[in-house]
C-alpha positions in Angstrom: 14.8 -7.6 1.4 12.8 -8.6 4.2 12.8 -12.1 2.9 15.3 -13.7 0.4 15.6 -14.4 -3.3 15.1 -18.1 -2.8 11.9 -17.5 -0.7 10.2 -15.9 -3.7 9.5 -19.4 -4.9 7.0 -19.8 -1.9 4.7 -17.1 -2.9 1.2 -17.2 -4.6 1.3 -13.7 -6.1 4.3 -11.6 -7.3 3.8 -7.8 -7.8 6.6 -6.1 -9.5 6.3 -2.3 -9.3 9.0 0.2 -9.2 11.4 -2.2 -10.8 11.9 -4.6 -13.8 13.3 -7.7 -12.4 13.5 -9.8 -15.5 15.7 -7.2 -17.1 17.6 -5.5 -14.3 17.9 -8.6 -12.1 17.8 -11.6 -14.5 19.5 -14.0 -12.2 17.1 -13.4 -9.2 14.1 -13.4 -11.5 14.5 -17.2 -12.0 12.7 -17.5 -8.5 9.7 -15.8 -9.8 9.5 -18.1 -12.8 10.0 -21.1 -10.3 7.0 -19.7 -8.3 5.0 -19.5 -11.5 5.9 -23.0 -12.6 5.7 -25.0 -9.4 3.2 -23.0 -7.3 1.2 -21.6 -10.1 1.8 -18.2 -8.8 0.6 -15.2 -10.7 2.6 -12.2 -11.7 1.4 -8.6 -11.8 3.6 -5.9 -13.4 2.7 -2.1 -12.9 5.2 0.0 -15.0 5.3 3.1 -17.3 6.7 0.7 -19.9 5.8 -2.7 -21.2 9.0 -4.3 -19.9 10.6 -7.7 -20.2 9.0 -8.4 -16.8 5.6 -7.5 -18.3 6.1 -9.7 -21.2 5.8 -12.8 -18.9 3.2 -11.3 -16.6 -0.4 -12.6 -16.1 -1.5 -8.9 -15.7 0.3 -5.7 -16.9 -1.0 -2.3 -16.1 0.6 1.0 -17.2 1.1 3.9 -14.8 2.2 7.4 -15.2 5.6 8.0 -13.7 5.7 9.5 -10.3 2.0 8.4 -9.3 2.8 5.1 -7.5 1.3 6.3 -4.1 -2.0 7.3 -5.9 -2.1 3.7 -7.2 -1.3 2.2 -3.9 -3.4 4.4 -1.9 -6.1 3.2 -4.1 -5.4 -0.4 -3.2 -5.5 0.5 0.4 -8.9 2.0 -0.1 -10.0 -1.1 -1.9 -8.8 -3.4 0.7 -10.3 -1.4 3.7 -13.7 -0.8 1.8 -14.1 -4.5 0.8 -13.1 -6.2 4.0 -9.9 -7.7 2.4 -7.5 -7.3 5.2 -6.2 -10.1 7.6 -7.7 -8.4 10.6 -6.4 -10.9 13.3 -2.9 -10.4 11.9 -3.2 -6.7 11.6 -4.5 -6.3 15.1 -1.7 -8.2 16.6 1.1 -7.0 14.3 0.4 -3.5 13.6 -0.8 -0.2 15.5 -4.3 -0.5 13.9 -5.9 -0.2 17.4 -3.8 2.7 18.6 -5.3 6.0 19.5 -3.8 9.1 17.7 -3.6 12.5 19.4 -6.8 14.6 19.0 -4.6 17.5 17.5 -3.5 15.5 14.5 -5.1 16.5 11.3 -4.8 16.4 7.5 -6.3 19.2 5.3 -5.9 20.0 1.7 -2.7 18.1 1.1 -0.9 19.1 4.3 -0.6 17.4 7.7 -0.8 19.4 10.9 2.3 21.3 11.9 3.6 22.3 8.5 6.1 25.3 8.4 6.3 26.6 4.8 9.4 28.7 5.5 11.4 25.8 6.8 9.7 23.2 4.4 9.4 21.0 7.4 6.8 19.7 9.9 6.5 20.1 13.5 5.4 16.6 14.4 4.3 17.3 17.9 0.6 16.8 16.9 1.5 13.3 15.3 1.8 10.1 17.1 -0.1 8.1 19.8 -2.0 9.0 23.0 0.1 8.0 25.9 -1.8 6.9 29.1 -0.8 7.6 32.8 0.9 4.2 32.9 3.3 5.3 30.0 1.7 3.0 27.4 -0.1 3.8 24.2 -3.9 3.9 24.5 -5.8 1.4 22.3 -9.2 0.6 21.2 -9.6 -3.0 20.5 -13.0 -2.4 19.0 -11.6 -0.2 16.3 -14.6 2.1 16.6 -13.0 5.1 18.1 -12.5 7.7 15.3 -9.0 8.4 16.6 -7.8 4.8 16.2 -5.3 4.3 13.4 -7.8 2.0 11.6 -10.5 4.7 11.3 -7.8 7.4 10.5 -6.5 5.1 7.7 -10.0 4.5 6.3 -10.7 8.2 6.4 -7.4 9.2 4.8 -7.5 6.7 1.9 -11.3 7.0 1.1 -10.3 9.8 -1.3 -8.4 7.3 -3.4 -11.2 6.0 -5.4 -10.8 4.0 -8.6 -11.9 7.0 -10.5 -9.2 9.2 -8.8 -6.5 6.6 -9.4 -7.3 6.3 -13.0 -7.5 10.2 -13.4 -4.0 10.6 -11.7 -2.2 7.5 -12.9 -3.7 7.0 -16.4 -4.3 3.4 -15.5 -7.6 2.0 -16.9 -10.0 1.5 -14.0 -10.7 -2.3 -15.1 -7.1 -3.0 -14.9 -6.7 -1.3 -11.6 -9.7 -3.2 -10.1 -8.5 -6.5 -11.5 -5.1 -6.0 -9.7 -7.0 -4.9 -6.5 -9.0 -8.2 -6.5 -6.0 -10.3 -7.1 -4.1 -8.6 -4.2 -7.0 -8.7 -2.0 -7.3 -12.6 -2.4 -4.0 -12.8 -0.5 -5.6 -11.5 2.7 -6.6 -15.1 3.3 -4.4 -16.9 5.9 -3.4 -19.6 3.3 -2.4 -17.0 0.7 0.6 -14.8 0.4 2.0 -12.1 -2.0 5.5 -10.7 -2.4 6.4 -7.4 -3.7 9.7 -6.6 -5.7 10.8 -3.2 -6.2 14.0 -1.2 -7.2 15.0 2.3 -8.1 11.8 2.9 -9.8 10.4 3.6 -6.4 13.3 5.0 -4.5 14.5 7.6 -7.0 11.6 10.0 -6.4 10.9 13.0 -4.2 8.4 10.7 -2.4 10.6 7.6 -2.7 10.5 6.5 1.0 6.8 6.8 1.1 6.4 4.7 -2.1 8.0 1.8 -0.4 6.2 2.4 2.9 2.8 2.4 1.2 3.4 -1.1 0.0 4.6 -2.1 3.5 1.4 -0.9 4.8 -0.5 -3.1 2.2 1.5 -6.2 3.1 0.7 -5.6 6.7 -2.9 -5.1 6.2 -2.9 -8.4 4.1 -0.9 -10.1 6.6 2.0 -10.9 4.4 4.9 -9.5 6.2 7.3 -11.9 8.0 5.8 -14.8 6.2 7.4 -17.2 3.6 6.6 -16.0 0.2 5.7 -12.5 1.5 7.5 -9.4 2.5 8.6 -6.3 0.7 11.8 -7.1 -1.2 14.2 -4.4 -2.5 16.3 -5.4 -5.6 19.7 -4.1 -5.0 21.5 -3.1 -8.4 25.2 -3.4 -7.6 26.7 -6.6 -6.2 27.6 -4.9 -2.9 25.4 -1.9 -2.7 23.6 -3.7 0.2 26.9 -4.1 1.9 27.7 -0.5 1.6 24.5 0.7 3.1 24.9 -1.9 6.0 28.4 -0.4 6.8 26.9 3.1 6.3 29.5 4.9 4.2 27.6 8.1 4.7 27.3 10.7 7.4 23.8 10.3 8.6 24.3 6.9 10.3 27.0 4.8 11.8 27.5 1.2 11.0 24.4 -1.0 11.5 22.0 1.8 10.8 22.7 3.5 14.1 21.6 7.1 14.0 24.6 9.4 14.0 24.8 12.2 16.6 23.6 15.6 15.6 24.3 19.1 16.8 21.4 18.6 19.4 23.2 15.7 21.1 25.4 17.9 23.2 26.7 14.9 25.2 26.6 11.1 25.1 24.0 10.7 27.8 21.6 12.8 25.7 22.6 11.0 22.5 22.0 7.6 24.0 18.8 8.5 25.7 17.1 9.8 22.5 17.9 6.4 20.9 17.3 4.0 23.8 13.6 3.6 23.3 11.4 2.2 26.1 8.6 -0.2 25.4 5.3 1.6 24.5 3.1 -1.4 25.1 3.0 -4.0 28.1 5.3 -7.0 27.8 7.0 -5.5 24.6 10.9 -5.7 24.5 11.9 -2.6 22.4 15.2 -4.1 21.0 16.6 -0.6 20.7 17.2 -0.6 24.4 20.5 -2.3 23.5 21.7 0.9 21.6 24.3 1.7 24.3 25.8 -1.8 23.8 26.0 -1.4 20.1 27.4 2.2 20.2 29.9 1.4 23.0 31.2 -1.6 21.1 31.6 0.4 18.0 33.5 3.2 19.8 35.8 0.4 21.3 36.4 -0.8 17.7 37.2 2.6 16.6 39.4 3.7 19.6 40.3 0.6 21.5 42.0 1.5 24.8 41.6 5.2 24.3 37.8 4.7 24.5 36.9 4.7 28.5 33.9 5.3 30.5 35.7 8.3 31.9 35.9 10.1 28.5 32.4 8.9 27.4 34.1 6.4 24.9 35.4 9.2 22.9 32.1 10.6 22.0 33.3 14.1 21.5 35.5 12.9 18.7 32.6 11.8 16.6 31.5 14.5 14.0 28.1 15.9 14.8 26.0 16.5 11.7 23.8 19.6 11.2 21.8 19.6 8.1 22.9 16.2 6.9 25.6 15.5 4.4 23.7 13.5 1.8 25.0 13.7 -1.8 22.7 16.5 -2.8 23.9 18.7 0.1 27.6 17.9 -0.5 27.3 19.0 -4.1 25.2 22.1 -3.0 28.0 23.1 -0.5 30.6 22.3 -3.2 28.8 24.6 -5.6 28.7 27.3 -2.9 32.5 27.0 -2.8 32.4 25.6 0.7 34.2 22.4 0.1 37.9 22.4 -0.8 38.6 18.7 -1.5 36.6 15.6 -2.4 37.6 11.9 -2.3 35.4 9.7 -4.7 35.7 6.0 -4.1 33.9 3.7 -6.4 31.5 6.3 -7.4 31.0 8.3 -10.7 28.9 11.3 -9.5 29.3 13.2 -12.7 27.2 10.5 -14.3 25.1 9.3 -11.0 24.0 12.5 -9.5 21.4 14.9 -11.1 21.9 17.9 -13.1 25.4 17.4 -14.7 25.7 21.1 -15.4 25.6 22.0 -11.6 27.9 19.1 -10.9 30.6 20.1 -13.3 30.4 23.7 -11.9 30.6 22.3 -8.5 33.7 20.1 -9.1 35.5 23.1 -10.8 35.4 25.0 -7.6 37.4 22.4 -5.7 41.2 22.7 -4.9 41.6 18.9 -5.4 39.7 15.9 -6.4 40.8 12.2 -5.7 39.3 9.5 -7.7 39.7 5.8 -6.5 38.5 3.5 -9.3 39.7 0.7 -11.5 38.4 2.5 -14.6 38.7 5.8 -16.2 35.4 7.6 -15.3 33.6 10.7 -16.5 34.1 12.3 -13.1 38.0 11.6 -13.3 37.9 13.6 -16.6 35.1 16.1 -15.9 37.8 18.8 -16.7 38.5 17.7 -20.2 36.7 19.0 -23.3 34.7 16.1 -25.1 32.9 18.5 -27.5 29.1 18.7 -27.0 29.3 15.7 -24.6 31.4 17.6 -22.0 31.6 21.2 -23.2 34.2 22.7 -20.8 37.2 24.9 -20.9 40.0 23.1 -19.2 41.9 26.5 -18.8 39.3 27.8 -16.4 39.2 24.7 -14.2 41.8 24.9 -11.5 40.9 21.6 -9.7 43.9 19.3 -9.1 42.7 15.7 -9.9 44.6 12.6 -8.5 43.7 9.2 -9.8 44.4 6.2 -7.7 43.8 2.9 -9.6 42.0 0.4 -7.4 41.5 -3.5 -7.8 38.4 -4.8 -9.4 36.1 -7.1 -7.5 37.8 -10.1 -9.0 41.1 -8.9 -8.0 40.8 -9.0 -4.2 39.3 -11.3 -1.6 36.5 -10.2 0.7 32.7 -10.3 0.9 29.6 -9.3 -1.0 26.2 -8.8 0.7 23.4 -9.4 -1.6 19.7 -8.2 -1.7 18.9 -11.0 0.7 21.3 -9.6 3.3 23.4 -12.7 2.8 27.2 -12.1 3.2 29.2 -14.3 1.1 33.0 -14.7 1.1 34.9 -14.7 -2.2 38.5 -15.4 -3.0 40.7 -13.4 -5.2 40.9 -14.6 -8.8 43.8 -12.7 -10.2 46.2 -9.9 -9.1 45.2 -6.4 -10.1 47.3 -4.9 -13.0 50.0 -2.4 -12.9 50.0 -0.1 -9.8 46.5 -0.8 -9.0 45.9 -1.8 -5.3 42.8 -3.0 -3.2 40.7 0.0 -1.8 41.5 -1.2 1.7 45.3 -0.8 1.0 44.9 2.6 -0.6 42.8 4.0 2.5 45.3 2.4 4.9 48.3 4.0 3.3 46.5 7.3 3.2 45.7 7.0 6.9 49.1 6.0 7.9 50.6 8.9 6.0 48.1 11.3 7.6 48.7 10.0 11.1 52.5 10.6 10.4 51.8 14.1 9.3 49.6 14.8 12.4 52.3 13.4 14.7 55.0 15.6 13.0 53.1 18.8 12.3 50.2 18.8 14.8 47.0 20.3 13.7 43.4 20.8 14.8 42.0 18.0 17.0 44.8 15.4 16.3 43.6 13.1 19.0 41.1 11.1 17.0 43.7 10.4 14.3 46.4 9.5 16.7 44.2 7.3 19.0 42.4 5.3 16.2 43.0 1.6 16.8 44.9 0.1 13.9 45.7 -3.5 15.1 46.6 -5.0 11.8 49.7 -7.2 11.1 50.8 -5.0 8.2 49.3 -1.5 9.0 49.7 -0.5 5.4 47.9 -3.7 4.0 45.1 -4.8 6.4 43.9 -8.2 5.2 40.3 -8.9 4.4 40.2 -11.6 7.1 41.4 -9.2 9.7 38.9 -6.7 8.6 35.9 -9.0 8.8 37.0 -10.4 12.2 37.1 -6.8 13.4 33.5 -6.1 12.1 32.3 -9.3 13.7 33.5 -8.2 17.1 35.5 -9.7 19.9 35.6 -9.9 23.7 38.2 -7.5 25.3 37.6 -8.9 28.6 35.8 -12.1 29.8 32.1 -11.7 29.0 30.2 -13.1 32.0 26.7 -14.4 32.4 24.2 -12.1 34.1 24.1 -12.5 38.0 21.7 -15.1 39.4 18.9 -13.1 40.9 18.5 -15.8 43.7 22.1 -15.8 44.4 23.8 -12.7 43.2 27.2 -13.5 44.9 27.6 -16.8 43.1 30.4 -17.0 40.6 29.2 -16.1 37.1 29.9 -18.3 34.1 32.4 -17.0 31.3 30.4 -16.8 28.1 33.2 -15.6 26.0 36.9 -15.6 26.9 38.9 -12.3 26.5 40.4 -12.2 23.0 37.8 -14.6 21.5 35.4 -13.6 18.6 31.9 -13.0 19.6 29.1 -15.5 18.5 26.6 -12.8 17.9 25.3 -9.3 18.9 23.3 -10.7 21.9 26.7 -10.7 23.8 27.7 -7.2 23.0 28.2 -5.2 26.3 28.0 -1.4 27.2 30.8 -1.6 29.8 33.7 -1.5 27.3 34.4 -5.2 27.4 33.5 -5.8 23.7 34.4 -4.3 20.5 32.3 -4.7 17.3 32.6 -2.8 13.9 29.0 -3.5 13.0 26.5 -5.0 15.4 24.2 -6.4 12.6 27.2 -8.4 11.2 28.1 -9.8 14.4 28.2 -13.5 14.1 29.8 -13.5 10.6 33.1 -14.5 11.7 32.9 -16.4 15.0 35.4 -18.4 17.1 34.4 -21.2 14.8 35.5 -19.5 11.7 34.4 -17.6 8.8 30.6 -18.0 8.6 30.4 -16.1 5.2 32.5 -18.7 3.6 30.1 -21.5 4.3 28.6 -23.2 1.2 26.3 -25.9 2.6 23.3 -26.2 0.3 21.2 -28.3 2.6 17.4 -27.1 3.0 15.9 -29.0 5.9 12.6 -27.2 5.7 12.2 -27.5 1.8 11.2 -23.8 1.9 14.5 -22.5 0.3 16.1 -21.8 3.6 19.8 -22.5 3.3 20.9 -21.7 7.0 24.5 -22.8 6.4 25.1 -20.9 3.1 27.1 -17.7 4.0 25.8 -15.6 6.9 22.5 -13.4 6.8 22.4 -10.4 9.0 21.0 -10.1 11.6 21.8 -13.4 13.6 21.8 -15.5 10.4 18.0 -14.8 10.0 16.6 -15.4 6.5 13.1 -13.7 6.9 12.8 -10.6 9.1 9.9 -10.3 11.5 9.3 -14.1 11.2 7.3 -14.2 14.4 4.4 -12.7 12.2 4.3 -16.1 10.4 2.6 -17.6 13.3 -0.7 -16.4 14.9 -0.8 -14.9 18.5 -1.0 -18.5 20.0 2.1 -19.5 18.0 0.4 -21.6 15.3 1.4 -21.0 11.6 -1.2 -19.0 9.7 -0.7 -21.5 6.9 0.4 -25.0 8.0 1.5 -25.8 4.5 4.2 -23.1 4.8 5.3 -23.6 8.4 8.1 -21.4 9.2 8.1 -20.6 12.8 5.9 -22.1 15.6 5.6 -22.6 19.4 6.1 -26.2 20.3 5.0 -25.7 23.8 8.5 -25.1 25.3 10.2 -23.0 22.7 10.0 -21.5 19.3 11.1 -23.9 16.5 11.0 -24.1 12.8 13.1 -23.1 9.6 14.6 -19.9 10.8 16.2 -18.0 13.8 13.2 -16.4 15.6 12.9 -12.7 15.3 11.9 -12.1 18.8 12.9 -12.3 22.5 14.3 -15.9 23.0 11.6 -18.3 24.1 9.0 -15.5 24.8 5.9 -17.5 25.5 2.9 -16.7 23.2 0.6 -15.7 26.2 3.3 -13.0 27.0 2.1 -11.2 23.8 5.5 -10.2 22.7 5.2 -8.4 19.3 6.7 -9.4 16.0 8.3 -6.1 15.3 10.8 -5.8 18.2 12.8 -2.9 16.7 9.8 -0.6 17.5 9.1 0.2 21.1 5.4 -0.5 20.3 6.3 -4.2 19.4 4.2 -3.7 16.3 4.6 -2.3 12.7 3.5 1.3 12.2 0.8 2.2 9.8 1.0 5.8 11.3 4.7 6.6 11.3 5.9 9.7 13.1 9.6 9.0 11.9 8.7 10.1 8.3 9.7 13.6 7.3 6.8 14.2 5.1 3.7 12.6 6.9 2.8 9.8 9.0 0.5 8.4 6.1 1.8 8.4 2.7 0.1 10.9 0.4 0.3 11.5 -3.3 2.3 14.4 -4.4 3.3 15.1 -8.0 7.0 15.1 -9.1 8.6 18.4 -8.9 8.2 18.7 -12.7 4.6 17.6 -13.2 3.0 17.2 -16.8 -0.3 17.8 -15.0 0.5 21.1 -13.2 -1.6 20.5 -10.2 -2.0 17.9 -7.5 -5.5 16.4 -8.4 -5.9 15.2 -4.8 -5.9 18.9 -3.7 -6.1 21.0 -6.8 -6.7 24.3 -5.1 -3.5 24.2 -2.9 -0.4 25.3 -4.8 1.7 24.5 -1.5 1.0 20.8 -1.9 1.5 20.1 -5.6 4.8 18.4 -5.0 6.2 17.0 -1.7 6.3 19.9 0.6 9.1 18.5 2.7 11.3 17.2 -0.1 15.1 18.0 -0.2 15.3 21.1 -2.5 17.6 24.0 -2.5 16.5 27.6 -3.2 18.8 28.0 -6.0 17.5 25.1 -7.8 13.9 26.2 -7.8 14.4 28.1 -11.0 15.9 25.1 -12.7 12.6 23.3 -12.8 10.9 23.2 -16.1 7.1 23.7 -16.7 4.7 21.6 -18.7 4.2 24.5 -21.2 7.7 24.3 -22.3 8.4 20.7 -21.7 5.1 18.7 -22.1 6.4 15.1 -21.9 7.2 13.0 -18.9 10.5 11.3 -18.9 12.1 8.5 -16.8 15.5 6.6 -16.6 16.2 3.0 -16.4 18.8 0.3 -16.9 19.2 -2.5 -19.6 20.2 -6.2 -19.1 23.2 -5.7 -21.5 24.8 -3.2 -19.3 25.8 -2.8 -15.7 25.4 0.9 -14.8 28.4 2.8 -16.0 30.9 0.0 -15.8 30.3 -2.2 -18.9 30.6 0.4 -21.4 34.3 -0.3 -20.9 33.8 -3.9 -21.9 34.0 -4.7 -25.4 31.6 -7.7 -25.3 29.0 -5.4 -23.9 29.7 -2.8 -26.3 29.0 -5.2 -29.1 25.5 -6.3 -27.9 24.4 -2.7 -26.9 26.9 -0.3 -28.6 25.0 3.0 -28.8 22.7 5.3 -26.7 19.1 5.6 -27.6 15.8 7.0 -26.3 12.3 5.2 -26.4 9.2 6.9 -27.4 5.6 5.7 -28.2 4.2 5.3 -31.8 1.7 8.0 -31.2 4.2 10.5 -29.9 6.6 9.6 -32.8 3.8 10.4 -35.4 2.9 13.7 -33.8 6.6 14.7 -33.8 7.4 13.3 -37.3 10.0 10.8 -35.9 11.0 7.5 -37.4 12.9 4.6 -36.1 16.5 5.3 -35.8 16.1 9.1 -36.4 18.3 11.2 -34.3 16.5 13.2 -31.7 17.3 16.0 -29.2 15.6 15.4 -25.8 15.8 18.7 -23.7 15.0 19.6 -20.2 15.5 22.9 -18.4 18.9 21.7 -17.3 20.5 20.2 -20.5 20.0 17.9 -23.5 20.5 14.5 -24.9 21.0 13.6 -28.5 20.6 9.9 -29.3 18.8 7.5 -31.7 15.1 7.1 -31.3 13.6 3.7 -30.8 9.9 3.9 -31.7 8.1 1.3 -29.8 4.5 0.1 -28.7 6.0 -0.6 -25.2 5.4 3.1 -24.1 1.9 4.3 -24.8 0.4 7.7 -24.0 -1.8 7.6 -20.9 -5.1 9.5 -20.4 -4.6 11.7 -17.3 -7.4 14.1 -16.3 -8.7 14.4 -19.9 -5.3 14.8 -21.6 -2.9 12.4 -23.2 0.5 12.2 -21.3 3.4 10.8 -23.3 6.5 9.2 -21.6 10.0 9.3 -23.0 12.3 6.5 -21.7 16.1 7.2 -21.3 18.5 4.3 -20.6 21.4 5.6 -18.3 24.4 3.6 -19.3 26.4 5.9 -21.8 28.9 8.6 -21.4 32.0 10.2 -22.9 34.3 7.3 -21.5 34.4 3.6 -22.6 34.6 1.6 -25.7 30.9 1.9 -26.6 29.9 4.8 -28.9 30.1 7.9 -26.8 26.9 9.5 -25.7 25.3 12.2 -23.6 24.9 11.5 -19.9 21.2 10.9 -19.0 21.6 13.0 -15.8 22.2 16.1 -17.9 18.4 16.1 -17.9 17.4 15.2 -14.4 16.5 17.8 -11.6 18.5 18.5 -8.3 15.8 17.5 -5.8 15.5 14.5 -3.5 13.4 12.4 -1.2 12.3 14.1 2.0 13.7 11.0 4.1 16.6 9.6 2.3 17.5 12.5 0.0 17.6 10.2 -2.9 17.5 12.1 -6.2 14.3 12.2 -8.4 15.6 10.4 -11.5 12.5 8.6 -12.3 10.0 11.5 -13.1 10.7 14.8 -14.9 9.9 16.8 -17.8 11.4 17.0 -21.3 10.7 18.1 -24.8 11.8 16.1 -27.9 12.4 17.1 -31.5 14.0 15.4 -34.6 17.4 16.7 -35.1 
């Protein structure tokens, strides 16, 4: 979330798209209802299904699964064509005035630089023109055809209301009504917030789905403001914390890009990530990357990490093609992985194409499961009849199960969608032999280190030198871990030299051994250690900031600065400098959040900018970018600097109506797909119906099917179909039906409903089949087929998130 749950009550308009907050996030949804009750805010829901969120909406519009960019691109076209953008905000806070390279082009569904064989773009023609002074060239008049504003208008002029309706199946009158409501929030005294979830991320264009909405919010002037922003609804209690700590290989803690094979030494690695300002007076906060990385290496290796050995840079693994979950299972399927440790994860249920997953796991030498429950993954080798039809005698994988503590059985922190880190105490001891995850990992590490010391091995130095400063090496305490994540001074941290008197004694800001107050004092000389720079400040010398429970709200805007700790720097709204105009005055005085008082920045939150930068210096609101502004033209995206509509890899239409004569651009040309999976995609002729997956209030992913109370209220799997499709197929309420894709099948009861209707798309009716995800062959609910038996093995071009939300099926009565 760029904002916070509590801040949603400050909005004038809520758009829920790519999510179903009332059902999947019922506790957080109360802030939507509070905005509707006390601010008379309006609620728009755009969804393939008439959901519980839609039931309380002012406006609901249906949309075909996998066509969100077409819808949102149409909104951009409407805003630009009808002068419904906050121009002063956008010129100050975005790259609207920047000039693009003359070589940049877009033609018939593809951007310049596309390499079909590699399924990737050469981005050399993308990006801005750079002048002789090293800064981006701009056109303040917005008339140059190469400025981002003109390029944006040109790109999205194709997304007419007629085209949106033709692709999405959304009635034109509904689409235009929503555009008008959204356009009203371009006024400085109005603001909109957007709430999304996996309905946007789990697509082969997932990252671009989200970016399109961010672009809309930037054009409207709604980013960085109370009641605004783009707010991701995280499904698990701690999924935000997992991504913050970056328990995957592409990034290090704090979203620092991990080294690749191209980074042959640390100097090259740092230089590529230490970005210099691209406009005058900007600060480019990533210039601090060496401080973050050096401090992380000191947290890893302590005294072993020195300037002389490049802070142990050579010990960090260098990634090549990326080890996202799809690539891991692809390598496993090829027999290139011997062992797999699964912690708090049930991939046989949560990764697409169960058939391929079972085959991949069967090729391992060993599989280690760390979980408090019996999962489908832990028993993938057992025959459960049609639900898991395997022959255990042919599977040689040795499976080890290590029972872990449940969340209520250990102390520690959760990080919620609002980026707020909250400490919790242990309620009860774990049962039997179960142990906290941290203890299991610690004991494994200590045993491995002993084996390396005794037997040697390939590159034993990183294991031997890893710093392990815990009082009980086998059982690190949660407090020790959080203090380590926050960071401490290894030597006295001194104030910068006085430029007028460089030989004068320098003040000691943090004494050696003390906890750091925040990331601003991280150093690149090895004098600080920090496990995650964005979490620095969560456990200072004053104590555990995440344990604070002060409910005071001085601003009255739902800002609780002393409740837990929000990363970064306890900031509750990201980019909050954008809540004020270039002179430092709030855009909307009734929602004053941050302002310049003549001497400093003041207001409800920690300023998201260089401390005390005067407005006349023109320091931008988006300091993580070297431009100082947000990007409407984003070179960092793998599949195009402007979001473009592409069909799901299994499309019920068969062509991309935006470029119907280009077969190379039907689906995302840069998406993550492996050659061996191309034949696993189904066609609309054999599988004529669109399908999507989703969650229910009564269940929490794959956990609560083990809980009897949940099993009572939602005991059995089902699929949802519309009344018209049910009539066509002769299916009645409660009938058993078989839903097939080109990868597998699901048999469940049919729920015939008016909540899913056929949509008129390009002269044809497209029906949708809805499939809840929660059942499997383990638990106390009635056993059911895993929904991912149906889903394709393809992922987003940027995050590699699998495409669970749009695929093709057929359905028949059993």
